[in-house]
C-alpha positions as CSV (number, residue, x, y, z in Angstrom):
1,M,95.0,123.9,106.8
2,T,97.4,123.3,104.0
3,E,97.3,119.8,102.4
4,I,100.6,117.9,102.6
5,S,101.4,115.9,99.5
6,T,105.0,114.8,100.1
7,I,106.9,113.6,103.1
8,Q,109.4,116.6,102.8
9,E,106.4,119.0,103.1
10,G,105.5,117.0,106.2
11,F,108.9,117.4,107.7
12,K,108.7,121.1,107.1
13,M,105.4,121.1,108.9
14,I,107.0,119.5,111.9
15,I,109.6,122.1,112.1
16,D,107.0,124.9,111.6
17,R,104.9,123.4,114.4
18,Y,107.9,123.4,116.8
19,N,108.9,126.9,115.9
20,S,105.4,128.4,116.0
21,E,103.8,126.6,119.0
22,E,105.1,127.6,122.4
23,K,103.1,124.8,124.0
24,I,104.9,122.2,122.0
25,R,108.3,123.7,122.8
26,K,107.5,123.7,126.5
27,K,106.4,120.1,126.4
28,L,109.7,119.2,124.8
29,A,111.8,121.5,127.0
30,N,113.7,118.5,128.5
31,Y,113.5,116.2,125.4
32,D,116.7,115.4,123.5
33,E,116.4,111.8,122.3
34,P,116.8,111.4,118.5
35,I,113.7,109.9,116.7
36,E,114.3,107.6,113.8
37,L,111.5,107.3,111.3
38,T,111.5,104.4,108.8
39,F,109.1,104.1,105.9
40,L,109.0,100.4,105.1
41,D,107.6,100.5,101.6
42,N,110.8,102.2,100.3
43,N,113.2,101.9,103.3
44,H,113.4,105.7,103.5
45,K,114.7,106.9,106.8
46,A,114.8,110.2,108.5
47,M,116.0,111.5,111.9
48,I,114.2,114.1,114.0
49,I,116.6,115.7,116.4
50,V,114.9,117.8,119.2
51,N,117.4,119.9,121.1
52,K,115.2,120.5,124.1
53,D,113.7,124.0,123.8
54,Q,116.6,125.2,121.6
55,G,115.5,124.0,118.2
56,I,114.7,121.0,116.0
57,E,116.4,119.5,113.0
58,I,115.3,116.9,110.5
59,K,117.9,114.9,108.7
60,D,116.3,113.2,105.6
61,N,117.8,110.0,104.3
62,V,119.7,109.4,107.6
63,G,119.2,106.7,110.2
64,D,120.8,105.9,113.5
65,D,120.9,102.3,114.8
66,N,121.4,103.7,118.3
67,A,118.3,106.0,118.3
68,L,116.3,105.5,121.5
69,V,113.0,106.2,119.7
70,K,112.2,104.3,116.5
71,I,108.9,104.4,114.6
72,H,108.2,102.4,111.5
73,F,105.5,103.5,109.1
74,E,104.0,101.1,106.6
75,S,104.6,103.8,103.9
76,E,105.3,107.5,103.5
77,Q,101.6,107.9,102.6
78,V,100.6,106.8,106.1
79,M,102.5,109.8,107.6
80,I,101.1,112.1,104.9
81,D,97.6,110.9,105.8
82,L,98.3,111.6,109.5
83,F,99.4,115.1,108.7
84,N,96.3,115.7,106.6
85,G,94.0,114.3,109.3
86,E,92.7,111.5,107.0
87,I,93.6,108.9,109.6
88,G,94.3,109.2,113.3
89,A,97.5,108.1,115.1
90,V,95.7,105.7,117.4
91,G,93.8,104.1,114.5
92,A,97.0,103.9,112.4
93,Y,98.8,102.3,115.3
94,S,96.0,99.8,116.1
95,S,95.9,98.7,112.4
96,G,99.6,98.2,112.3
97,K,100.3,101.0,109.9
98,I,102.6,102.5,112.6
99,K,104.8,100.4,114.8
100,V,106.8,101.7,117.7
101,I,110.1,99.7,117.6
102,A,111.8,101.5,120.4
103,G,111.0,104.2,122.9
104,K,109.3,104.9,126.1
105,I,105.5,105.5,125.8
106,R,105.7,108.7,127.9
107,N,108.1,110.2,125.4
108,L,106.0,109.1,122.5
109,I,103.0,110.9,124.0
110,K,105.0,114.1,124.2
111,L,105.9,113.7,120.6
112,R,102.4,113.1,119.3
113,K,101.5,116.8,119.2
114,L,104.7,117.5,117.3
115,L,104.4,114.7,114.8
116,F,100.6,114.5,114.3
C-alpha cells in the first residue's frame, strides 16, 4: 500500500478506489448526495460528489452549506492517518477526531469503504 502524505493524494486515492473497485461502485449505485468535508485546523473544505455508479468528483477548496452529508475532521492529518491505517474510523470518531455534522448513518456506512 502506498503511503499517503497529503490530503490531495488522499482525494486521488478515493477516486482510484471508486474507479477500480466494482464492489464500491455497486454499493453506491443509488447514492448521489454531496459530501462536505471540513478540516477544522485550517478551515479547508472539500466536496465529494458521487454520481451513483456513473462517476465521482472531488472539488477541493469548495464547500456547500446545503450538503446533506457533512463530516468534520480535527485536521487533515486525521484523514491522512485514516488512509494510511494508522488510526481506525471508529476510534477516530469515538475520540472526537471525526464528527458527523449531518447525514444519515446508513449513508455514512456506505461511504466508509470509499473514504477509509
